[in-house]
C-alpha positions in Angstrom: 58.0 -21.5 44.6 57.3 -24.9 44.6 54.6 -26.7 43.2 52.8 -30.0 44.7 53.5 -32.6 41.9 50.4 -34.6 43.1 48.4 -31.4 42.7 49.8 -30.7 39.4 48.8 -34.0 38.5 45.2 -34.2 39.9 44.9 -30.7 37.8 46.0 -32.5 34.8 43.9 -35.4 35.1 40.8 -33.4 35.7 41.7 -31.4 32.4 42.2 -34.5 30.3 38.7 -35.8 31.6 36.7 -32.5 31.1 38.3 -32.7 27.2 37.5 -36.7 27.0 33.6 -35.9 28.1 33.6 -33.0 25.6 35.0 -35.1 22.9 32.6 -37.9 23.8 29.5 -35.6 23.8 30.5 -34.2 20.3 30.7 -38.0 19.0 27.4 -38.8 20.3 26.0 -35.3 18.6 27.7 -36.2 15.8 26.0 -39.7 15.3 22.5 -38.1 16.5 22.8 -35.8 13.6 24.1 -38.7 11.0 20.7 -40.9 12.3 18.3 -37.9 11.4 19.7 -37.3 8.2 19.9 -40.8 7.2 16.4 -41.2 8.0 15.2 -38.0 6.5 16.4 -39.6 3.2 15.2 -43.0 3.9 11.5 -44.0 2.4 9.1 -43.7 5.1 6.3 -46.4 6.0 2.9 -45.0 4.3 0.9 -45.0 1.1 2.6 -46.3 -2.2 -0.4 -46.1 -4.5 -1.8 -42.7 -5.6 -5.3 -44.0 -4.4 -4.0 -44.6 -1.2 -2.5 -41.3 -1.1 -6.1 -39.7 -2.3 -7.6 -41.5 0.8 -4.8 -39.8 3.0 -5.7 -36.4 1.3 -9.3 -36.9 2.4 -8.9 -37.6 5.6 -6.1 -35.6 6.5 -8.3 -32.7 5.3 -11.7 -33.5 6.7 -9.5 -33.8 10.0 -8.1 -30.0 9.5 -12.0 -29.1 8.8 -11.5 -29.0 5.0 -13.4 -30.9 2.4 -12.7 -33.2 -0.3 -15.3 -33.7 -3.0 -14.5 -35.8 -6.7 -15.3 -35.2 -10.1 -14.9 -38.3 -12.6 -13.2 -35.7 -15.2 -12.5 -32.5 -16.1 -15.7 -32.2 -18.0 -17.7 -33.0 -14.7 -16.2 -30.0 -12.4 -18.8 -27.2 -13.6 -21.3 -29.5 -12.6 -19.7 -30.1 -9.4 -19.0 -26.2 -8.8 -22.7 -25.3 -9.6 -23.7 -28.1 -6.9 -21.7 -26.5 -4.1 -22.6 -22.9 -4.8 -26.4 -24.1 -4.7 -26.3 -26.3 -1.7 -24.2 -23.3 -0.1 -26.5 -20.7 -1.1 -23.5 -18.6 -2.8 -24.5 -16.3 -5.6 -21.3 -14.1 -5.8 -18.4 -15.8 -6.9 -14.7 -14.7 -7.7 -12.8 -16.8 -10.5 -8.9 -17.0 -10.9 -7.6 -17.1 -14.1 -5.8 -20.3 -13.5 -4.9 -22.8 -16.6 -7.3 -25.4 -15.4 -9.9 -23.0 -15.1 -9.7 -21.8 -18.4 -9.6 -25.3 -19.9 -12.6 -26.2 -18.5 -14.0 -22.7 -19.6 -15.4 -22.3 -16.0 -16.4 -18.6 -16.6 -18.5 -19.4 -19.6 -20.3 -22.3 -17.6 -21.4 -20.8 -14.6 -22.5 -17.5 -16.8 -25.4 -19.7 -18.1 -26.9 -19.7 -14.7 -28.4 -16.1 -14.1 -28.4 -16.7 -10.3 -24.5 -16.4 -10.3 -22.7 -13.2 -10.3 -19.2 -13.4 -11.4 -16.1 -11.5 -10.5 -12.9 -12.3 -12.8 -10.5 -10.4 -15.2 -13.1 -10.2 -18.0 -15.7 -8.3 -15.7 -14.2 -5.0 -15.8 -11.9 -2.9 -17.9 -9.2 -2.7 -14.9 -9.1 -5.8 -13.0 -6.9 -4.2 -10.2 -10.3 -2.1 -9.4 -11.5 -5.6 -8.3 -8.7 -6.8 -6.2 -9.8 -5.7 -2.7 -13.5 -4.5 -1.8 -15.2 -6.4 -4.6 -13.3 -9.8 -3.5 -14.5 -9.5 0.3 -18.1 -9.1 -1.4 -17.8 -12.9 -2.6 -19.0 -15.6 -1.0 -16.9 -18.1 -2.9 -13.4 -17.9 -4.6 -12.6 -20.5 -6.9 -8.7 -21.0 -7.9 -6.4 -23.7 -9.3 -3.2 -25.0 -7.6 0.3 -26.0 -8.6 -0.1 -29.1 -6.7 -1.6 -31.0 -3.4 0.7 -32.6 -0.8 -1.5 -35.5 0.5 0.5 -36.0 3.8 -0.3 -32.9 5.4 -3.5 -31.9 2.8 -1.5 -29.0 2.1 -2.3 -26.8 -1.1 0.7 -25.2 -3.0 -1.2 -21.8 -4.9 0.8 -19.4 -7.0 -0.4 -15.8 -7.2 0.5 -14.4 -10.3 -3.1 -14.1 -12.1 -6.2 -12.2 -11.1 -6.7 -11.0 -7.5 -3.5 -12.8 -6.3 -3.7 -13.9 -2.7 -6.9 -11.7 -2.1 -8.8 -14.5 -3.9 -8.0 -17.1 -1.9 -8.1 -14.9 1.4 -10.8 -12.6 1.2 -14.3 -14.8 0.2 -16.2 -16.8 2.7 -15.0 -20.2 0.8 -12.2 -21.1 -1.0 -12.7 -23.6 -3.4 -9.6 -25.3 -5.3 -9.9 -27.2 -8.2 -7.2 -30.2 -9.2 -6.4 -33.2 -11.1 -5.2 -36.2 -9.7 -2.1 -35.9 -11.2 -1.4 -33.0 -9.3 -1.4 -35.0 -6.2 2.1 -35.8 -4.3 2.6 -38.1 -1.8 5.1 -35.9 0.6 6.3 -32.4 0.2 9.7 -33.8 -1.1 7.9 -35.7 -3.5 6.3 -32.7 -5.3 10.0 -30.5 -5.0 11.8 -33.4 -6.6 9.3 -34.1 -9.6 9.6 -30.4 -10.1 13.0 -29.5 -9.3 11.6 -25.4 -9.2 14.9 -23.3 -9.9 15.4 -19.8 -9.3 14.8 -18.1 -12.6 10.9 -19.8 -12.6 10.0 -18.9 -9.0 6.7 -16.7 -8.5 6.8 -13.9 -6.6 4.4 -15.1 -4.1 3.8 -18.9 -3.3 1.1 -20.2 -0.6 1.0 -23.6 1.5 -2.5 -23.7 2.5 -3.3 -26.3 5.1 -6.8 -26.2 6.1 -9.1 -23.4 6.5 -8.2 -20.2 8.3 -7.4 -20.8 12.2 -6.2 -18.8 15.0 -6.0 -18.8 18.8 -4.9 -15.5 19.5 -7.6 -14.4 22.0 -7.3 -16.1 25.2 -6.0 -19.4 23.3 -9.7 -19.9 22.0 -9.8 -21.5 18.3 -11.6 -19.6 15.9 -12.0 -20.1 12.3 -12.3 -17.7 9.3 -10.6 -14.7 10.7 -7.4 -14.2 8.6 -8.7 -16.2 5.6 -11.6 -18.2 4.4 -13.9 -19.9 6.5 -14.6 -23.1 4.5 -11.7 -24.7 2.5 -13.2 -27.2 -0.4 -11.5 -29.4 -2.7 -12.6 -30.7 -6.1 -10.5 -33.3 -7.3 -11.0 -34.7 -11.0 -9.9 -38.0 -12.5 
C-alpha cells in the first residue's frame, strides 16, 4: 500500500497548525493569569486615610441597609446604646462577653435603667440554658467584633463567648460596637495586619455584610428571614 506524499504533507501541516494554535492559546491564557495575579498585588485606587475609609464604610453600610453611628470615645458608647434602644423601643437586650463590652462595663451601665431586661452570661447560673429560646425573645443583640472591612462594610465576628452565633442572628437587631482602630480598608489589609495562624483561629468566624437578606421565594428580596432585620454599628473614636 502506497501513501500519497502530498496527502501526508497536508496531514502533518494540519497537525502542526493545531499544535501551534494550542500553544498560542496556552500562552495567551498564561499572560491573562499573570495580569490578574499582578493586578491583585498592586495597590488599587481608593481611599488612603482612615477618615476616608470610615466614610466609605458609612456609605456602603447604608447602601446595604445598615446604619453607622459614632461615639466620641469609648465612654460615650453606653449612652449611644441607650439612645438606640429607647428610640427603637427595645426592652429585651442580649449582651455578648466581648472584651470591648467588658471594658466599658456596658452591662452595669444598662442595669441602671429599670426599663431594660438584660440577658448575659451573668444572668443565669447556666448560660447554655439561654443560648436558644431566650435569645430569640430579645429585640437587641450586642456584640463586639474582630474587625470591620470598610470596602464592603463587612463585620468580622468570632463566636467564642456567651450566645455564640445565636446572639448575632436571633434578636431583631444586631448592634456591633467597635473602635476606629478596628476599621481596615480591605480584607487583605486586615489579614496582613493580623496574620492569623492555624493555632489561634477560632472555632467559628463569621463575615457579616449587611442585614439578613434572601430571595429564595419567587426571587423577591426579603430581609430578616435567616438573621437580624437590622444591623447597626457604633464606632468610637
